Each structure stands twice: as structure tokens, then as C-alpha cells.
C-alpha positions as CSV (number, residue, x, y, z in Angstrom):
1,M,-106.5,-81.4,75.0
2,I,-105.4,-84.2,72.7
3,A,-108.2,-83.5,70.2
4,A,-106.7,-80.1,69.5
5,Y,-103.5,-81.7,68.2
6,I,-105.1,-84.5,66.0
7,D,-105.0,-82.3,62.8
8,E,-101.4,-81.3,63.3
9,F,-100.4,-84.9,64.0
10,I,-102.1,-86.0,60.7
11,M,-100.3,-83.2,58.8
12,L,-97.0,-84.2,60.4
13,C,-97.4,-87.8,59.4
14,A,-98.4,-86.9,55.8
15,G,-95.4,-84.5,55.6
16,L,-93.0,-87.2,56.8
17,W,-94.4,-89.6,54.3
18,M,-94.2,-87.1,51.4
19,T,-90.6,-86.3,52.4
20,A,-89.7,-90.0,52.5
21,V,-91.3,-90.6,49.1
22,G,-89.8,-87.4,47.5
23,F,-86.2,-88.4,48.6
24,R,-86.8,-92.0,47.6
25,Y,-86.5,-93.6,51.1
26,I,-89.9,-95.2,50.4
27,S,-90.7,-96.3,46.9
28,F,-93.8,-95.1,45.2
29,P,-94.7,-97.3,42.2
30,I,-95.4,-95.3,39.1
31,P,-97.2,-97.5,36.6
32,G,-95.5,-97.7,33.2
33,P,-93.9,-94.9,31.2
34,G,-96.0,-92.6,29.1
35,E,-97.7,-89.3,29.0
36,K,-100.6,-90.6,31.1
37,N,-98.4,-91.2,34.1
38,A,-95.9,-88.3,33.6
39,W,-97.9,-86.1,35.9
40,L,-97.6,-88.6,38.7
41,A,-93.8,-88.7,38.4
42,N,-93.8,-85.0,38.4
43,I,-95.9,-84.8,41.5
44,V,-93.6,-87.3,43.3
45,N,-90.6,-85.0,42.4
46,H,-92.4,-82.1,44.0
47,F,-92.7,-84.1,47.3
48,R,-89.1,-83.1,48.0
49,W,-90.2,-79.6,48.9
50,M,-93.9,-80.1,49.7
51,G,-93.2,-82.7,52.4
52,P,-90.8,-80.5,54.5
53,L,-93.1,-77.5,54.1
54,L,-96.1,-79.5,55.4
55,V,-94.0,-80.6,58.4
56,I,-93.0,-77.0,59.2
57,I,-96.6,-75.9,58.9
58,A,-97.8,-78.7,61.2
59,V,-95.1,-77.8,63.8
60,V,-95.9,-74.1,63.7
61,L,-99.7,-74.8,64.1
62,A,-99.0,-77.2,67.0
63,I,-96.9,-74.5,68.8
64,A,-99.4,-71.8,68.0
65,A,-102.5,-73.8,69.1
66,P,-104.0,-72.6,72.3
67,A,-103.6,-75.0,75.2
């Protein structure tokens, strides 16, 4: 029973972390300015919508999972 929800729990935790990093509740160190690290800063900005989306997907999958 619990094993069926492990994947959803991991997705939920990852979504919560991404949301916290995206909204700057948790700092994510981006090493030095420059073009080499610009993609990393861009990804962190996308965490604002990717994190909540991952949380929603995890909750929907947990509800839809057969018991």
C-alpha cells in the first residue's frame, strides 16, 4: 500500500523544493555572472511555475492511484 505512493511522495517533495527555490524562500547559489551560468539562472526562474505544476501532478496521481 505505502509502496504505491512513494513515487508521488518524491514528486511532491521535489515540487515543494522547486517552488521554494523559485520564489526565493530557499537560496540556490548560482556561481558567478556570465553566459556560462545564465541558463542556470533562467531555469531557477522557471521553478516558479514548474514547482506548483509538479505538486499538482503528484496530488492528482496520488488521488487517482488504485488503493
